VOBAMAR-35852 format. One line per 3 residues: number of its first residue (from 1); their letters; for each residue x, y, z of N, C-alpha, C, O. Coordinates in steps of 0.05 Angstrom, whole numbers, plus 32768, in hexadecimal, padded with zeros to 4 digits. Layout:
BEGIN
NUM) a) X/Y/Z/X/Y/Z/X/Y/Z/X/Y/Z ~ ...
end
This chain:
BEGIN
1) qvq) 8012/7FE7/8000/8000/8002/7FFF/8016/8019/8002/802A/8019/8011 ~ 800D/802A/7FF0/8017/8040/7FE6/8014/8057/7FFE/7FFD/805F/8000 ~ 8023/8062/800E/801D/8078/8021/8031/8091/801E/804A/808E/801D
4) lve) 8025/80AB/801D/8033/80C5/8024/802A/80D2/803A/8015/80DF/803B ~ 803D/80CF/804F/8030/80DC/8068/8041/80F6/8070/8058/80F6/8077 ~ 8031/810C/806C/8041/8127/8076/803E/812E/8092/802B/8126/809F
7) sgg) 804E/813B/809B/804F/8144/80B7/8061/8160/80B3/806D/8166/809F ~ 805F/8171/80CE/8070/8186/80D2/805B/81A1/80D0/8063/81B8/80D5 ~ 8043/819B/80CA/8031/81B5/80C7/8029/81BF/80E0/802A/81B1/80F4
10) glv) 8021/81D6/80E0/801A/81E2/80FB/8015/8203/80F7/8012/820E/80E1 ~ 8013/8210/810E/8008/8228/810E/8029/8238/8116/8038/8230/8128 ~ 802F/8250/8102/8042/825B/810B/803D/8277/8103/802B/827D/80F4
13) qpg) 804E/8289/810F/804C/82A8/810D/8056/82B0/80EE/8061/829F/80DF ~ 8050/82CA/80E5/805B/82D0/80CE/8076/82D6/80D2/807E/82E3/80E6 ~ 808A/82CE/80BC/80A7/82CB/80C1/80B5/82B5/80CB/80CD/82B4/80CA
16) gsl) 80A7/82A1/80D5/80AB/828A/80E1/80B5/8271/80CE/80B3/8275/80B5 ~ 80BC/825F/80D6/80C3/8245/80C4/80B6/822F/80CF/80AD/822E/80E6 ~ 80B4/821A/80BC/80A8/8202/80BE/80B8/81EE/80AB/80C4/81F5/8096
19) rls) 80B8/81D5/80B4/80C3/81C1/809C/80AF/81AD/809B/80A8/81A0/80AE ~ 80A7/81A9/8084/8094/8195/8084/80A6/8174/807B/80BE/8174/8073 ~ 8099/8162/807D/80A9/8148/8079/8090/813A/806B/8079/8140/8070
22) caa) 8099/8128/8059/8086/8115/804B/8095/80F5/8045/80A6/80F0/8033 ~ 808C/80E5/8058/809A/80CB/8054/8088/80B9/8045/8070/80B6/8049 ~ 8098/80AA/802F/8089/8096/801E/808E/807C/8025/80A3/8076/802F
25) sgi) 807B/806A/8021/807D/804F/8027/806C/8043/800E/8059/804F/8005 ~ 8076/8029/8004/8068/8017/7FF5/8072/8022/7FD8/8068/8016/7FC6 ~ 8081/8032/7FD3/808A/8038/7FB9/80AA/803D/7FBB/80B6/8044/7FCF
28) lfs) 80B4/8038/7FA3/80D3/803E/7F9D/80D5/805A/7F9C/80D8/8065/7F86 ~ 80D5/8069/7FB2/80CF/8083/7FAF/80E9/8098/7FA0/80E8/80AD/7F94 ~ 80FA/8089/7FA4/811A/8096/7F98/8111/809E/7F78/8119/80B3/7F6E
31) iyn) 80FE/8089/7F69/80FF/8090/7F4C/80E8/80A1/7F47/80E4/80A6/7F2F ~ 80D4/80AE/7F5C/80C5/80C0/7F5C/80CB/80DC/7F5B/80DC/80E6/7F6A ~ 80BF/80E8/7F4A/80BF/810B/7F4D/80AB/810F/7F68/8095/8103/7F6A
34) agw) 80B5/811F/7F78/80A5/8128/7F8F/80A0/8144/7F92/80B1/8155/7F8C ~ 808A/814B/7F9A/8082/8167/7F99/806F/816E/7FB2/8065/815C/7FBF ~ 806C/8189/7FBA/8060/8194/7FCD/8048/81A9/7FC1/804D/81BC/7FB2
37) yrq) 8032/81A2/7FC8/801C/81B4/7FBB/800D/81C1/7FD3/8010/81B9/7FEA ~ 7FFF/81D3/7FCB/7FF2/81DD/7FE8/7FD3/81E9/7FDC/7FD2/81F0/7FC5 ~ 7FBD/81EA/7FED/7FA9/81F0/7FE4/7F98/8203/7FFB/7F90/81F8/800F
40) apg) 7F93/8219/7FF9/7F87/822E/800A/7F6A/822F/8009/7F61/822F/7FF3 ~ 7F5C/8230/801A/7F41/8237/801D/7F35/8246/8004/7F3B/825E/8000 ~ 7F22/8236/7FF4/7F16/8247/7FDB/7F27/8246/7FC4/7F1E/824E/7FAF
43) ker) 7F42/823E/7FC6/7F52/8242/7FB0/7F58/8221/7FA8/7F53/820E/7FB7 ~ 7F63/8220/7F8C/7F6B/8209/7F7F/7F86/8201/7F8B/7F96/8212/7F94 ~ 7F8B/81E6/7F89/7FA6/81DE/7F96/7FC0/81E6/7F84/7FBF/81E1/7F6C
46) elv) 7FD1/81EF/7F8C/7FE9/81FB/7F7B/8004/81EA/7F81/8007/81DF/7F97 ~ 8015/81EA/7F6D/802E/81DC/7F72/8043/81F3/7F82/8048/820A/7F7B ~ 804C/81E8/7F96/8061/81F9/7FA3/807D/81F6/7FA1/808B/820A/7F9F
49) avi) 8088/81DC/7FA0/809F/81D5/7F99/80A2/81B7/7F8C/8091/81A7/7F95 ~ 80B0/81AE/7F7F/80B8/8196/7F71/80D6/818C/7F76/80E8/819D/7F77 ~ 80DA/8172/7F79/80F4/816C/7F72/80F1/8151/7F67/80E1/8140/7F6F
52) tsn) 8102/8150/7F52/8105/8138/7F41/8115/811F/7F4D/8123/811F/7F60 ~ 8110/810B/7F3F/8123/80F0/7F4A/813E/80F4/7F53/8147/80EF/7F69 ~ 8149/80FE/7F40/8165/810A/7F3E/816C/8127/7F51/8182/8132/7F54
55) gnt) 8154/812F/7F5A/815E/8148/7F71/815D/8160/7F65/8164/8173/7F73 ~ 8156/8165/7F4A/814F/817A/7F41/8136/818C/7F49/8120/8181/7F4B ~ 8138/81A6/7F4E/8122/81B3/7F5C/8119/81C8/7F50/8127/81D4/7F3F
58) nsa) 80FE/81D0/7F58/80EF/81E4/7F4B/80DB/81EF/7F5D/80CD/81E0/7F6B ~ 80DB/820A/7F5D/80C4/8213/7F72/80B0/8228/7F67/80BA/8236/7F55 ~ 809B/822D/7F6E/8089/8241/7F68/8094/825E/7F6F/80A0/8262/7F84
61) dsv) 808E/8270/7F5D/809B/828A/7F64/8095/8299/7F7B/80A2/82AB/7F83 ~ 807B/8290/7F87/8073/829E/7FA1/8081/8295/7FB8/807D/82A0/7FCE ~ 8094/827E/7FB6/80A2/8274/7FCB/80BE/8272/7FC6/80CC/8267/7FD6
64) kgr) 80C9/827D/7FB0/80E2/827A/7FA9/80F2/828B/7FBF/80E9/829F/7FC9 ~ 810A/8282/7FC5/811B/828E/7FD5/810E/828E/7FF7/8119/829A/8009 ~ 80F7/827F/7FFA/80EE/827D/8012/80EB/825F/801B/80EE/8259/8032
67) fai) 80E5/824F/8009/80DE/8231/800C/80F2/8221/7FFD/80F9/8229/7FE7 ~ 80FB/820D/8007/810E/81F5/7FF9/8102/81DD/7FFB/80F7/81D7/8010 ~ 8104/81CB/7FE5/80FA/81AC/7FE7/8114/819F/7FE7/8127/81AA/7FDD
70) srd) 8116/8188/7FF1/812A/8175/7FF2/8124/815D/7FFC/8111/8159/800B ~ 8133/814C/7FF5/8128/812A/7FFD/8143/811F/8004/815A/8126/7FFE ~ 813A/810A/8015/814B/80F5/801F/814A/80D6/8016/813E/80C5/8023
73) yak) 8158/80D0/7FFD/8150/80B6/7FF4/8152/80A1/8008/8143/808D/8006 ~ 8164/80A1/8020/8165/8087/8030/814D/808A/803E/8143/8075/8046 ~ 8143/809D/8044/812A/809F/805A/810C/809F/804D/80F8/80A0/805B
76) ntv) 810F/809F/802E/80F9/80A5/801D/80E6/80B4/8025/80CE/80AD/802A ~ 80F1/80CE/8027/80E6/80E8/8037/80ED/8102/8023/8103/810A/801D ~ 80D7/810D/801C/80DF/812A/8014/80D7/8140/8028/80C3/813D/8036
79) ylq) 80E4/8156/8029/80DE/816C/8039/80D7/8182/8029/80DC/8185/8010 ~ 80CB/8193/803B/80CA/81AE/8031/80CE/81C6/8047/80BD/81CB/8059 ~ 80E6/81D3/8045/80ED/81E8/805D/80E0/8204/8054/80E7/820F/8040
82) mns) 80CD/820E/8065/80C2/8226/805C/80CC/8238/8073/80C9/8232/808B ~ 80D7/8251/8069/80E1/8264/8077/80D0/827C/806E/80C1/827C/805B ~ 80D5/8292/807E/80C7/82AB/807B/80AC/82A9/8074/80A3/82B1/805F
85) lkp) 809D/829D/8085/807F/8295/807B/8070/82AC/8082/8074/82BB/8095 ~ 805D/82AE/806D/8046/82C5/806B/802D/82B8/8072/802A/82A0/8071 ~ 8018/82CC/8079/7FFE/82C2/8079/7FF3/82B4/8064/7FE1/82A4/8068
88) edt) 7FFC/82BA/804B/7FF2/82B5/8031/7FFC/8290/802A/7FF1/8281/8019 ~ 8011/828B/803A/8017/826F/803A/800A/825A/804A/8012/8244/804E ~ 7FEE/8267/8056/7FE1/8254/8065/7FD2/8241/8051/7FC6/824D/803F
91) avy) 7FD1/822A/8051/7FC0/8214/8040/7FC8/81FC/804C/7FD9/81F7/805E ~ 7FB6/81EA/803E/7FBD/81CB/8048/7FD4/81C6/8030/7FD0/81CB/8018 ~ 7FEF/81B9/803D/8001/81B1/802D/8001/8196/8025/7FFD/8187/8038
94) ycn) 8003/818B/800B/8000/8170/8001/801C/8167/7FF9/802A/8179/7FF0 ~ 8027/814D/7FF9/803B/8141/7FF2/8032/812E/7FD5/801D/8120/7FD4 ~ 8041/812F/7FC4/803A/8124/7FAB/8053/8116/7FA0/806A/811F/7FA1
97) ael) 804B/80FD/7F97/8062/80EB/7F8C/805A/80E5/7F6F/8043/80DC/7F6C ~ 8067/80E8/7F5B/8061/80E0/7F40/8077/80D3/7F31/808F/80D9/7F34 ~ 806D/80BF/7F1D/807F/80B1/7F0E/8074/80B4/7EF8/805C/80B4/7EF4
100) alp) 8088/80B8/7EE7/807F/80C0/7EC8/8092/80AE/7EB7/80A7/80B8/7EB1 ~ 808E/8096/7EAD/80A2/8088/7E9E/8092/8080/7E81/807A/8081/7E7E ~ 80A3/8079/7E70/8092/8072/7E5A/8085/8056/7E60/808F/8041/7E67
103) gtr) 8064/805E/7E5A/8055/8044/7E63/804D/8042/7E82/803E/802F/7E89 ~ 8057/8052/7E91/804F/804C/7EAC/804C/8066/7EB9/805F/8076/7EB9 ~ 8034/806C/7EC4/8033/8089/7ED2/8025/8080/7EEE/8014/806E/7EEE
106) rny) 802D/808D/7F05/8024/808C/7F1D/8023/80A8/7F30/8033/80BA/7F31 ~ 8011/80A5/7F3A/800E/80C3/7F4A/7FFA/80C2/7F64/7FE2/80BE/7F64 ~ 800E/80C7/7F7C/8002/80C3/7F92/8002/80DB/7FA4/8015/80EA/7FA0
109) wgq) 7FF1/80E1/7FB7/7FEC/80F7/7FCA/7FEB/80F0/7FE5/7FE0/80DB/7FED ~ 7FF5/8100/7FF2/7FF6/8100/8010/7FD7/8109/8019/7FC4/810E/800A ~ 7FD7/8109/8039/7FBB/810F/8041/7FC0/8132/8046/7FAB/813F/8047
112) gtq) 7FD0/813A/8048/7FD1/815D/804A/7FD6/815E/8066/7FCF/814E/8078 ~ 7FE7/8179/806A/7FED/8183/8085/7FE8/81A1/8082/7FF0/81B0/8070 ~ 7FD9/81A8/8098/7FCF/81C6/8099/7FED/81D7/80A2/7FFE/81CE/80B2
115) vtv) 7FED/81EC/8097/7FFE/8200/809A/7FEF/821C/80A3/7FE1/8227/8092 ~ 7FEF/8226/80B5/7FE4/823D/80BE/7FF7/8253/80C5/8003/824F/80DB ~ 7FFD/826D/80B6/800C/827F/80BB/8000/8299/80C6/7FF9/82AA/80B6
118) ss) 7FFC/829D/80E2/7FEC/82AE/80EE/7FFC/82BA/8109/800A/82AB/8117 ~ 7FF7/82D1/810E/8001/82E0/8129/7FE4/82DD/8138/7FE1/82E6/814E
end
């Protein structure tokens, strides 16, 4: 059974930091691209940051310079370090694992973790 389990969310003041973790099981996570998405109330889910199977990263313009995605291949875990948090970063954050190979596509989601930025 495939599981992506997020942790690390919570309530933080503006300017603060959080680190989200996503632990994968049931798949060969190292060959998957991994990403963090978020969805704020009344808004569509949006991409925050991605990291490919070989470690290349990209992130949304709104979080560049503040958020960093990384992965630990030995622990089958992907992280999102979030610094200088703003109220507009408040959302449910979801972990995603995607495999796209010729003839094979897989896509899995975690259950989400709430991040609230408020004073």
